[in-house]
Each structure stands twice: as structure tokens, then as C-alpha cells.
ROGUMAR-120155 format. One record per residue: residue in one letter; x, y, z of N, C-alpha, C in turn. Coordinates in steps of 0.1 Angstrom, whole numbers, plus 5000, padded with zeros to 4 digits. Layout:
BEGIN
aXYZXYZXYZ
...
end
This chain:
BEGIN
m393141865807392341955815393042095815
v392242195813392842335814392942375828
v394142425831394442475845394542625844
f393742695852393842845852394842885862
p395642995858396543045868395943085881
k396643085892396143115905395543255906
k396243355900395743495900394343505894
y394043435883392743435876391743385885
f392043275893391143215902390643305913
v391643385918391443475929390443585924
v390743635912389943745906388543695904
f388443565899387043505897386343495910
l387043455920386443435933385943565939
i386743665938386343795944385143855936
s385143835923384043875914382743805918
a382843675920381643595924381043635937
i381943665947381543705961380843845960
f381443935952380844065950379444055944
c379343975933378043955927376943905936
v377343805944376443745954376043855964
f376943935969376644045978375744145972
v375944185960375044285953373644225952
l373544095947372244035946371544025959
r372243985970371643975983371144115988
f371944215985371644355990370344395982
a370344375969369144415961367944345965
f368044205968366944125973366444175986
s367344205995367044256009366244386008
q366744485999366044605997364644585992
e364444495982363144475976362244415987
t362744325995361944256006361544366016
e362444456019362144566029361044656023
l361144696011360144776004358744706004
l358744576001357544506000356844496014
k357744476024357244476038356644606042
k357244716039356744846042355444876035
k355344826023354044846015352944776022
e353244646026352144566032351744626046
e352744686053352444746066351544876064
l351844946053351045066050349645036046
e349544926038348144886034347344836046
e348044766055347344716067346844836076
k347744936077347345056085346145126079
l346245146066345145216058343845136060
k343945006059342644926060342044946074
q342944946084342444966098341845106100
i342445206095341945346096340545356088
e340545296076339245296068338145226075
k338445116082337545036090336945126102
e337845196108337445286119336545406114
i336945456103336145566097334745516093
s334745396087333445336083332545316095
q333145276107332345256119331845386124
l332645496124332245626128331045676119
e331145656106330145696097328745636100
q328845506104327645436107327045496120
e327945526130327445586142326845726140
k327445806131326945936127325545926121
s325345826112324045806106323045776116
k323345686126322445646136322045766145
i323045856148322745976156321846076148
t322046086135321346176127319846136126
s319646006126318245956125317445966138
q318145996149317546006162316946146164
k316246166175315646296179316746406181
k316446526176317346636177317446686192
t318446636199318646686213320046746213
l320346816224321646876226322746776227
q322446666234323446556236323746486223
n322746466215322946396202323746486193
e323446616193324246716185325646716189
i325946716202327346716207328046586203
n327246476204327846336200328146336185
l327246396177327546396163328746486160
l328946596166330146676164331346606168
n331346536179332446456184332846356174
k331846286169332146176159332746236146
k332246356142332846426131334346466133
i334646516145336046546149336946426149
e336346316154337146186154337446136140
t336346146132336546106118337546186110
l337546316112338546406106339946376111
k340046346123341346306129341946186122
l341046086120341445966113341745996098
e340946076092341146116078342546186076
i342946266086344246336085345346236087
e345146146096346146036098346345956086
k345245916079345345846067346045926056
t345746046055346446136044347946146048
n348246156060349646166064350446046060
l349845926062350445806058350745796043
l349645846035349845846020350945946016
i350946066023351946166020353346106023
s353546046034354845986038355345886028
d354445796024354745696014355045756000
l354345855996354545915983355845995984
n356146055995357446125996358646035994
t358545916000359645815998359745785983
q358645765976358645735962359245845954
i358945965958359446085950360946095952
l361446075964362946075967363645965959
q363045845958363645735951363645775936
i362645835931362545875916363545985914
k363746075923364646185922366046135921
s366346035930367645965930367945895917
s366945835911366945765898367245865887
l366545975888366846085878368246125877
s368846145889370246195890371146085884
l370845965888371745855883371645845867
q370445855862370245845847370945965840
e370846085846371446205840373046185840
r373546125851375046095851375445995841
k374645895839374845795829374845855815
i373945945812373846005799375046095797
e375546165807376746245806377946155803
k378046045810379245955808379145895793
t377945855789377845805775378145905765
k377846035767378146135758379646155757
e380346145768381846155769382446035761
k381845915763382345795756382245815741
i381045865736380845895722381845995717
k382146095725383046205721384446145719
k384846055728386245995726386345905714
i385245825712385245735700385345815687
i384545925687384546015675385846075672
m386546115683387946175682388846065676
e388745945681389645835676389345815661
i388145805657387745785643388245905635
y388146025640388546145633390146135630
k390846095641392346085639392645985629
e392045875629392345765619391945805605
e390745875603390345905590391146025584
k391846095592392646205587393946155580
k394346035583395545975577395145925563
s396045955553395745905539396245765538
g395845685528396245545526397745535525
i398445625517399845615515400545645528
e400045745536400645775549400645655558
v399445585559399345475567400345365563
l400445345550401345235545402745265548
l403145395548404545435552404845415567
i403745445575403845435589403945285593
e403045205588402845065592404044985586
d404444875593405544795588405044695577
t403844645579403344545569402044585564
i401644515553400344535547399244485557
s399544375564398544325573398244425584
n399244495589398944595599398044705594
y398244735581397344845574395944795575
f395744665571394344615570393744595584
n394644575594394144565608393644695612
n394344805608393844945611392544975606
l392344925593391044955587389944875594
f390244755598389344675606388944735619
n389944785626389744855639388844985637
l389045055626388245175623386845135621
n386645025615385244975613384644935626
l385444875635384944835648384544965656
l385345065655385045195662383745255657
s383545245644382245295638381045215644
q381245085645380144995651379945025666
k381045055672381045085687380245225689
t380545315680379845445680378345425679
q377945345669376545325667375845255679
k376545155684376045085696375845185708
t376845275710376845365721375745475719
l375545515706374445605702373145545706
n372945415703371745345706371445345721
e372645325729372545325743372045465748
l372645565742372245705746370845735743
k370345685732368945705728368045635739
d368345505742367545435752367645505766
l368745555770368945625782368045755783
k368045825771367245945771365745915771
e365345805765363945765765363545725779
s364445655786364145615800364045735809
l364945835806364945955814363646035813
e363146045801361846115798360646045806
k360745905806359645835813359745855828
t360945865833361145885847360746025851
k361046125842360646265844359046275845
s358446205836356946195835356346145848
l357046035853356645965865356846065877
f357946135877358246225888357246335888
e356846395877355846495876354446445881
e354146325877352846255881352846245896
k353946195902353946185917353946315924
q354546415918354446555924353046605924
n352346575913350946615912350046545922
e350346415924349646345935349946395948
m351146435951351546495964350846625966
e350746705955350146835956348646815960
n347946725954346546695957346346645971
l347246555976347146505989347346616000
i348246705997348446816006347246906007
r346646925995345447015994344346946002
i344246806000343246736008343446746023
k344746736027345046746042344646886047
e344946996039344547126043343047146045
l342347086036340847086037340347016049
q340946906052340646826064340946906077
q342046966077342447046089341447166090
t341147236079340147346080338847296085
e338347186080337047136084337047096099
s338147036103338346996117338247126126
i338947226123338947356130337447416131
e336847416119335447466118334447386127
t334647246127333747166135333947186150
k335247206154335547236168334947366172
k335047466163334447596166332847586167
e332247506159330847486159330447426172
k331247326177330947266190331047366202
t332047456201332247556211331147656211
n330747696199329647796198328347736203
l328147606201326947536206326847546221
f328047516227328047526242327847666247
n328447766240328247906244326747956243
i326147906232324747956230323747886240
t323947756241323047676250323347666264
k324647696267325147686281325047546286
g324947456277324947306280323547266285
k322547346283321147316287320247276275
e319547166277318647116267317547216263
e316947286273315847376269316347496261
e317647536263318247646255318447596240
y318747466239319047416226317647406218
q316647356225315347346218314747486215
k315047586223314647716221315347776208
m316647736207317447776195316847716182
l316447596183315947526171314547586167
s313847636176312447686173312547826167
q313747896168313848036163314248036148
k313347986140313547976125313848106118
e313048206122313148336115314548396118
k314948386131316248446134317348366127
e317248236126318148146119318248186104
a317048216098317048256084317748386082
q317548476091318248606090319748596091
e320148506100321648476102322248416089
i321448326083321948256071322148356060
r321048446058321048536047322248636048
k322648676060323648776063325048716063
r325148586065326448516066327248546054
i328548576057329448606046329948476039
f329848476026330248366018331648396012
k332648356019334048396016334548326003
l335148415995335648365982337148415980
v337948325975339348355973339548455962
g340448545963340748645953339748765952
i338748765962337748865962337848945975
t337949075974338049155986336749175993
e335649205985334349225990333449105988
a333449015998332748885996331248905997
p330448835990328948845990328448776003
t327148806006326548736017326048596011
f325648506020325148376015323948396006
e323148496010321948516002322248565988
q323248655987323648695974324348585966
a325148505973325848395966324848295961
y323848275969322748175964322048235952
e321748365952321048415940321948395927
l323248415928324148395917324148245913
a324148155923324148015920322847965913
k321748035918320448005912320348045897
y321048165894321148215881321948115872
v323048065877323847965870323147835868
e322347795878321547675877320547685865
s319947805863318947815853319647805839
i320947825838321647815825322247675823
t322847625834323647505833322947375838
g322047395846321347275852322147225865
v323247285868324047245880323347295892
r323047205902322347245914323047355922
s322347455927322847575933323747535945
a323147445954323847405966325147335963
f325147255952326347185948327447285943
l327047385935327947485930328547565942
l327747605951328247675963329247595971
a329047465972329947375980331247365973
i331247355959332547345952333247475954
l332647595953333247725954333847745968
k333147685978333647695992334947615993
q334947495988336147415988337347485981
e337047535970338147595962338647725969
s337747795975338147915983339047885995
d338647776002339447726013340847686009
l340847615997342247575992343047695988
g342347795981343047915977343647995988
k342847996000343348076011344548006018
n344447866017345547786023346847806015
s346747806002347947805994348547955993
g347648045995348048195995347948255981
q348148385981347948455968349348515964
c349648515951350848565946350748655934
y351748735932351848815920352848755911
l352548745898353548705888354548815885
i355848785885356848895882357748865871
d357948735868358848695857358048625846
l357948685834357148635823357848515816
n359148495819359848385812359848255820
r360248265833360248145841358948125849
g358148225850356848205858357048225873
a358148285877358348315891357448435896
g357348445909356548555914356848595928
k355948655935356148695949354848685957
n355048655970353848645978353248785980
v351948795979351148925981351448985994
t351348906005351448956019352948976023
t353848886020355148896025356148956015
g355848956003356749005992357848905989
k357848785995358848685994358848625979
f360048615973360248565960359848415960
i359048375950358548235949358648185935
e359248065933359348005920358047925917
g357747915904356647825900355247885903
v355148025902353848085904352948055892
m353548055880352748015869353547935859
k352947835853353647745843353847835831
p355147835825355447925814354447915802
s353947795800353047775788351647845791
e351347875804350047935807350148095806
i351448145807351648285808351048365796
p351248325783350648405772349148405773
l348548295777347048295779346648385790
f347348385801347048475812347148625807
l348148655800348348795795347248835786
d346748745778345648765768344348795776
i344148715786342948725794342848865801
v343948905808343949025815343949155806
s344649135794344649255785343249285780
k342449175777341049185772340149255782
i340449245795339549305805340149435810
g341249475804341949605807342649615821
l343149495825343949495838345449485835
n346149525845347649515845348049385851
w348749305844349049165849349849175862
q350649275864351449285876350649315888
d349349355887348549385898347549265901
i347649165893346649055894347148945904
r346248905913346548795922346148655916
v347048565918346848425914347248335926
s346948215925347348125936348848095936
c349448075948350848035949350947885947
p352047835944352247685943352247625957
m351747495958351847425970353247385973
r353547365986354947325990354847216001
l355847126001356047026011357447056017
g357547126028358847166033359547256023
s360747226019361447306009361147265995
m360347165993360047115979358747175974
r358947235962357747295955357047185948
l355747185948354947085941354047155930
g354347125918353547175907353647325905
w352647385901352547525898351347595904
g351447725906350347805910349547855898
g349047975899348548045887347048035886
a346347975896344847965895344248105897
m343148135890342548265890341148275896
g340948375905339648405910338948295918
p337648325922336948235930336848085925
a336748075912336547935906337947865905
q339047935908340347875907340747805894
f340347875883340747825870342147865866
i342847775860344147815854343747875840
p344647955834344348025822343847935811
s344447825809344047735798342647675799
t342247655812340847605814339847715812
w340247835817339347955814339147975799
k340247955792340147985777339147885770
l338947765776338047665770336547725771
y336347805781334947855783334748005780
e335848065775335848215773334748255763
e334648185752333748225741332248205746
e332048095752330648065757330248165768
l331148195777330948305787330648435781
r331348465770331148595763329848605757
n329348495751328048485745326948505755
i327048435766326048445777325948575784
l327148625787327248755795327148875787
g327448865774327348985765328449085767
k329549035773330749115776331949025777
e333149085778334349015780334348955794
p334448815796334348755809335648785817
n335448795830336548835840336548725851
p337648655852337848545862337648595876
w337948725878337948785892336548855895
t335648845886334248895888333448775893
i332748795904332048685911331048615901
k330248695895329148635886329848555874
d330948605869331648535858332248405862
a332848415874333548295880332548195884
f331348225889330248135893329848065880
l329548145869329148085857330147995850
a331448035851332447945845332547815852
a332447815866332447695873331247605870
g330047675868328847595865328947525851
l329547605841329647545828330647425828
y331747435836332747325837332047205844
l331347235855330647125862329647055854
r328947135846327947075836328646975827
d329847015821330546925812331146805819
l331246815833331746705840330646605845
g329446645841328246555843327346595855
a327546705861326846745874325446795871
s325146825858323746875855322646775857
s322946655859321946555861321346565875
q322146635884321746655898321646525906
k322146415901322146285908323446285917
y323246225928324346225938325646165933
q325646055926326845995921327546075910
d326746135902327246215891327846345897
e327246405907327846525913329146485920
w329146365927330346325934331446305925
r331246245913332346225903332746355897
a331846445895332146575889333046655899
a332746645912333546715922334946665922
l335146535921336446465921337246515909
k336546515897337246555885337546705885
y336746785891337046935893338246955901
f338446865911339646875919340946825913
s340846705907342046635903342146595888
g341046625881341046585867340746435864
g340546365875340246215874339346175885
t339246045887338345985898339145895907
k340345925910341145845920340545845934
t340245735939339545725952340345785964
r341645795962342445855973342145995976
y341446065966341046205968339546215971
s338946105975337446105977337046195988
f337946225997337546326008337046456002
y337746505992337246625985335746615981
a335446505974334146485969333146465980
n333546385990332646366002332346496009
s333446576011333246706018332346796010
v332546805997331646885988330146845990
m329946715990328546665991327946696005
s328846696015328346726028328046876029
f328846956024328547106024327347136015
a327147066004326047075995324747046003
s324746946011323546906019323247016029
r324347066035324147176045323647296039
f324147336027323647456020322247436015
e321947316011320547286007319547316018
n319947276030319147296042319047446045
d320147516044320147666046319247736036
i319247686023318447746013316947726016
k316647606021315247576025314747676036
i315647706045315247796056315047936051
m315747976041315648106035314448106025
t313348076029312148066020311448196019
e310748216007309948336005310648466008
k311748486002312548606004312848665990
t312748795989313148865976314648885977
f315348845966316748855966317248985959
t318549015962319149135956319349115941
s319349225934319549225919320949175916
l321049095905322249035900323249145895
s322649255891323549365886324549415895
s324449385909325449425919326749355916
f326749245909327949165907328349165893
end
């Protein structure tokens, strides 16, 4: 029987205990993560159940007689729903933030491993270099025996094999790093979209609360005043026509009447429903206002500054988009340094993705370029992302290609989701739901504005 020395047994025992500890720690961490994931899913299910219940209650109220109390109840339900939507988005943001921090930590670890592997390769190459510099005669003179000489040759071969093995390790590490970087970018894009969703939810919540306050101010809480307000259709039509339709990146915003005329013109070309197009542009303008406007100042890195504060901001435009942006502005005779684009989204001190979206339609340069020629052919001039008519038409062409020209609810809903995120992930469904809600409201406003001669398109 082979008896191991006592010192080897102690080393083995310590190693075994360490391995058990590491495995238990890893298992404990995995169990904790799984538990947190299950808790998150349970919370999200509960919130979605409550939202579904509120939606049913809203539908019931909508089908009832239009009274002041019913209208107030409906607005209260909307406010409650938005509060739950914000809570749901906050949970998703918190979970995604944890994932991003974990991926960031993994990136740092992988980068350190790559540096260590590079150092390892460097040392091996230096050893090989030293050995190969010696001539055969020199080695024979240095070594005591022929066997030592051949041992050296064998060791040199082992070093070469070790180099190849380490190079393969480095290749695998680099491939793994690229995959992790792609995942990190994907999660950052998801975070950017969730923050944009949250900002839309907050904006809609504020607007709904204002609507409720205005209703109280107009009716003074009296049913007869509310019924009187409902009967004043002509006054309502005038208010709708004159209402300002705010657009991001535009100093002189059109009235709703003028915006509708443009949307109707786009519908005649693309088949995209006017009310739906206006709803998309409202959402994009709300997002543009929330993220702010920036000037590009660095053509290499894509850094810029905030239009209002002058604060330096990284990531105003993706470097690959800059040549396209410069080409667009030069064709329309503008100075790139005076052009406003969207600022990047942020979560605390962390920048998420890139800014650089242009005009009311919030197109990035590469997306605008896809439609530049078609726009030029239709307009008979060089298209300008900051001109209202051109931006409306570009958005309409894009929505047409996303399937919205059928004017079917589900097709429009999917097109809205794709316009926002490039895909149809249901976690961003608030954007599409909100667009469809605004489209319904705008459709009603358009019906009220009947038999009216609109302003000439040449104004835009």
C-alpha cells in the first residue's frame, strides 16, 4: 500500500475543503439569483393582473352614458393604470441594471484574463527566442552530456506546443469577450428603451392628471356644466383646430389642423392612416423632449454638448453615423455645428446607447438615407429631416414598409412597436398601446373637424 507523506495529505485536505467552499458559494449564488428571478416574475404577474382588471373597468365605463362622474372615474382608472405601468417598468429596469452590472464585471474579468494570457505568451516566446539563439555546437559545449542536449531540444518542442495551446486559449478568450460585449450592448439598448417607455408613461400620467384638473375647473364639479360642454361641438372644433401640435426639433410648431393636413397628404401617398401617423409623431416628440437636444462638436468620437446648458456630453452621435449626417446637412446647405439632434439617454451616471436622432420623425442618419432617394423623387427637391412636411413623409414611408398601410389595428400596433425598438418585444408594448390610444383620440378629433377648408401645404 502506498503511504502519502503527512504534508501532502494536509495540502490535499485544504484543497478539498476550498473546492467544496467554492462550489457551495457558487450554488448559493445561483439559488439566490433564481429566487430573485421567480420573485420578479411573480410581482410582474400580479401587476399585469391588476392592469388587466383596470382595463376591463375602463372599457365598462366607456360603454356607459357620458356623465361627469363617469368621465372622472375613467380618468382615475387611467391614472391608476399608469401608476402600475410605471411600477412594472421600474421593476424591469432594476432587474436589467443588475444584469448589466454583472456583464460589466464579467467584461473586466475577461479583459484581465486576456492581458495575463498575453503576458504568458510573451514569456514563452522570450524563452524560445533565448534557446533558438544558441547554436548546436554552443549547446554541446555548455551541456555535460549528449542526453542533456537532446533534453533541451525536447523542452524547446514542449515550449512551442505550450505557445500554441496558449494562443488557442487567447483566441477563445477574445471570442468570448466579443460575445459578452455584444450582450452588453444588447442589454444597454434594452435599458435605453425601458427608460424611454418610463418617460412616456410619466408624461402621459402628468397629462391625464392635468386633464382631470381642467375638467373640474371647466365644470366646477356640476353635471349640467359637463353636459353643456359636450353640446358645444363648434367651440370644441375650433379649439382642436387651433391646438398646437408640438414637434421635437421644430421652433414653430403647426396647429393640429395644419398637422392633420400634412398627415392626410402623407396618407394619400403611403396609405398610412393620418391619425396613426400623428400619434407616432406625438410619441417621438415626447421622447425627443425628454432626452433633450444636443449639438455635435467632435466628428471623431461623436461627442457633443447640450443645447440649453452647454454641458459636454459623450455619445451624441455614433461615429459610423457622422459621415452620413455630414452628407445630409451639406446637401441642404446647413452648417452641421448649428444642427440639433437628440442627446443620448442616461441612467444615473451611465450613458445608454447613442443620440443623434434628427427632426420630428427622430430618424438617425442611416435610416434617413434609406428613404432619401424616394423622398427626393416625391418632393422634387433635396429632403430635409428638420422640415415638417419632409419629416412627416419620411415617417409615413417607414411606417408603410413596417406594414401600417393596411390600416388594420394589429398591423399598426406591430408597426408602432418596430418603429420604436426595431422588433416586437412585448415588454415595450406600452409604446404601441399608447400610440393606438392617441390614434383613437386623434381620429375622434379629426371627425369633429368636419367640413373645414385647410391651409395650403406650401406653408411647410
